[in-house]
C-alpha positions in Angstrom: 120.5 -35.9 -102.2 117.9 -36.6 -99.1 119.3 -38.4 -96.3 118.2 -41.9 -94.9 114.7 -42.2 -93.4 115.0 -42.9 -89.7 111.7 -44.8 -89.1 112.2 -46.8 -91.9 115.6 -47.6 -90.5 114.2 -48.7 -87.3 111.7 -50.7 -88.8 114.2 -52.7 -90.7 116.2 -53.4 -87.9 113.1 -54.6 -85.9 112.3 -57.3 -89.1 115.8 -58.0 -89.1 115.8 -58.9 -85.3 112.8 -60.8 -85.4 114.1 -62.7 -88.5 117.1 -63.5 -86.3 115.5 -64.7 -83.1 114.1 -67.9 -82.5 111.2 -67.5 -80.6 108.4 -64.2 -80.5 110.0 -60.8 -78.8 108.1 -58.6 -76.7 108.2 -54.5 -77.1 110.6 -54.6 -74.0 113.0 -56.8 -75.5 113.0 -55.2 -78.8 113.5 -51.8 -77.8 116.5 -52.9 -75.2 118.2 -54.7 -78.1 117.8 -51.6 -80.7 118.3 -48.8 -78.4 115.2 -47.2 -78.9 112.5 -45.8 -76.8 109.6 -48.3 -75.9 106.9 -46.0 -76.8 109.3 -45.3 -80.4 109.6 -49.6 -80.8 105.6 -49.9 -79.7 104.5 -47.3 -82.2 107.2 -49.3 -85.3 105.6 -52.5 -84.4 101.9 -51.4 -84.8 102.7 -49.8 -88.1 104.2 -53.2 -88.9 101.7 -55.1 -87.8 98.8 -52.9 -89.5 100.9 -53.6 -93.1 101.2 -57.4 -91.9 104.8 -57.7 -91.8 105.0 -58.3 -88.0 101.8 -60.4 -86.1 101.3 -60.1 -82.6 100.4 -63.2 -80.4 97.3 -62.7 -78.5 98.3 -64.5 -75.5 101.7 -63.5 -74.6 101.8 -59.6 -76.4 105.0 -60.4 -77.9 105.6 -60.3 -81.6 106.9 -62.4 -84.7 107.3 -61.7 -88.4 104.1 -61.8 -90.3 102.5 -63.2 -93.2 103.0 -60.8 -95.4 106.9 -60.9 -95.9 106.6 -64.7 -97.1 106.3 -62.9 -100.7 109.6 -60.3 -100.4 112.7 -61.6 -101.7 111.0 -64.7 -103.1 109.3 -66.1 -106.1 106.3 -68.0 -104.5 104.8 -68.9 -100.8 107.4 -70.7 -98.7 105.7 -74.6 -98.7 106.0 -75.0 -95.2 104.4 -72.2 -94.2 101.3 -72.3 -96.6 100.9 -76.0 -95.4 101.2 -75.2 -91.8 98.3 -73.1 -91.9 96.4 -75.0 -94.1 96.7 -78.4 -92.9 93.6 -78.7 -90.3 91.2 -76.9 -93.0 92.3 -79.4 -95.7 91.5 -82.1 -93.0 88.0 -80.8 -92.7 87.6 -80.2 -96.5 88.6 -83.9 -97.1 85.8 -85.0 -94.1 83.0 -82.8 -95.7 83.2 -83.9 -99.2 84.4 -87.3 -99.0 87.0 -86.8 -101.5 91.1 -86.3 -102.0 92.5 -82.9 -101.5 95.4 -81.0 -102.4 96.9 -77.9 -102.2 99.2 -76.6 -104.5 101.5 -73.3 -105.7 103.2 -72.2 -108.7 106.5 -73.3 -109.3 108.7 -73.3 -113.1 105.2 -72.8 -114.9 103.6 -75.9 -112.9 101.7 -76.8 -109.8 103.4 -78.0 -107.2 101.4 -79.9 -104.8 103.0 -79.0 -101.1 99.9 -81.0 -99.2 97.7 -84.1 -100.0 94.8 -85.4 -98.2 94.0 -89.0 -98.8 89.9 -89.5 -99.7 89.0 -90.7 -96.2 87.8 -94.8 -97.3 90.0 -97.6 -97.5 90.8 -97.7 -101.0 94.6 -97.3 -102.1 96.1 -94.1 -102.6 99.4 -92.9 -103.7 100.8 -89.6 -102.1 101.0 -86.6 -104.6 103.2 -84.4 -102.4 106.1 -83.1 -104.6 104.4 -84.0 -107.4 104.2 -81.1 -110.5 100.9 -80.7 -112.0 100.0 -78.6 -115.3 98.3 -75.6 -115.2 96.1 -75.9 -117.8 94.7 -79.2 -117.1 93.8 -79.3 -113.5 91.3 -77.2 -111.2 94.5 -76.0 -109.3 96.4 -74.7 -112.0 93.2 -72.8 -113.5 92.4 -71.0 -110.0 96.1 -70.1 -110.2 96.4 -68.9 -113.8 93.4 -67.1 -113.4 94.7 -65.0 -110.4 98.1 -64.7 -111.0 99.8 -63.1 -113.9 103.4 -64.7 -113.3 101.3 -68.2 -113.7 99.5 -67.1 -117.2 103.1 -65.7 -118.4 104.8 -68.7 -117.6 103.0 -70.7 -120.1 102.5 -68.1 -122.6 104.7 -69.2 -125.2 104.9 -73.0 -124.7 102.8 -75.5 -126.6 100.4 -76.6 -124.7 99.9 -80.8 -123.9 97.0 -82.7 -124.5 96.2 -85.4 -121.9 92.9 -86.1 -122.8 90.1 -85.2 -125.5 88.7 -82.6 -123.0 92.1 -80.8 -122.4 91.9 -77.3 -123.3 95.4 -76.7 -125.4 94.1 -73.4 -127.1 95.3 -70.6 -125.3 92.6 -68.3 -126.3 89.8 -70.8 -124.9 92.3 -71.1 -121.8 92.0 -67.3 -121.3 88.0 -67.8 -121.6 88.1 -70.3 -119.1 90.1 -68.0 -116.9 88.0 -65.2 -117.2 85.3 -67.4 -115.9 87.6 -68.8 -112.8 87.8 -65.4 -112.1 83.6 -64.3 -112.4 82.8 -67.5 -110.4 85.4 -67.7 -107.7 86.8 -70.7 -108.3 88.0 -73.5 -111.0 87.1 -77.0 -112.7 88.3 -79.8 -114.4 86.5 -82.8 -116.1 88.5 -85.5 -117.6 91.3 -83.0 -118.9 94.1 -84.4 -116.8 92.9 -88.4 -116.4 89.7 -89.7 -117.8 87.6 -90.5 -115.3 88.2 -87.6 -112.9 87.2 -84.4 -112.3 88.2 -81.7 -109.7 87.3 -78.2 -107.9 89.6 -75.7 -106.6 89.5 -72.0 -105.4 92.2 -69.6 -104.9 94.1 -69.0 -101.7 94.9 -65.5 -100.6 97.9 -63.8 -98.6 98.0 -60.4 -97.4 96.5 -57.9 -99.6 94.6 -60.5 -102.0 97.4 -61.6 -103.6 97.1 -65.2 -105.0 99.6 -67.5 -103.1 98.4 -70.8 -103.9 95.2 -72.9 -104.2 93.2 -75.4 -102.2 91.3 -77.9 -104.5 89.2 -81.7 -104.4 89.4 -84.3 -107.2 87.6 -87.7 -107.5 85.7 -89.5 -109.9 83.6 -87.8 -112.5 80.2 -89.3 -111.1 81.2 -88.3 -107.7 82.1 -84.5 -108.3 79.7 -83.5 -111.2 75.9 -84.0 -111.5 74.7 -85.9 -115.0 75.2 -83.1 -116.9 78.8 -83.1 -115.8 78.7 -79.7 -114.0 80.1 -79.7 -110.6 78.0 -80.3 -107.6 76.8 -76.9 -106.1 77.6 -78.6 -102.5 81.1 -79.6 -103.2 82.0 -75.9 -104.6 80.7 -74.3 -101.5 83.2 -76.8 -99.6 86.3 -75.8 -101.5 85.4 -72.0 -101.5 84.8 -72.2 -97.8 88.1 -73.9 -97.1 89.8 -71.3 -99.4 88.6 -68.6 -97.7 89.7 -70.1 -94.3 93.3 -70.9 -95.4 93.1 -66.8 -96.9 92.1 -65.8 -93.5 95.1 -67.3 -91.7 97.8 -66.6 -94.3 96.2 -62.5 -93.9 93.8 -62.3 -96.4 90.9 -61.1 -94.2 88.8 -59.8 -96.9 88.1 -63.2 -98.9 
């Protein structure tokens, strides 16, 4: 049997050290802690940075764990990380669109709302953080279904509940809708979960393009859609811009 690969063992030791640290660590600190030559430690760190497993702070030059590790050993993105990376973009989206903004991720065949920005007006609104929304009847859910095989598999053998007359409950129609979402890069709902309500959402990608969540707006049909009940292109553009911005912060720079 072949023996252990020393470079992988050293990389694993660096990752464990960073995980146990309360802050960022410099090359010298890592090298001395692990008994490595400074050049060896630096070479491994550069490789880990290229694959997204560590990130270097531009100001101090020190290292911390990277976003790409968020999916290793977990079934979904750590909600605190997703929220912290997206919070400023969600606020900006609410301001630009004039609508409520939600960020969701997959949890047990539902959309878990991890962040919610109220519509920027004086109307009474309820906080949705922690709510579980159906995948098939929401724009957030369809954005996840279209790009996440695990999301699609989670409802493949379940009976899809009808919330309104326009709710898609036929798996074949839902599959076609998912194809349109992939082609267009965004998802919509129009009176599929609640009468009089519509929404637009786009996927959030992490390192390597893996979809880790979705961000979207929701509001009254007459504000979200035109007279033909088609989402306004201006609002679609706002949502897609926000999704791309969050994706870049999570390492999905190509999107």
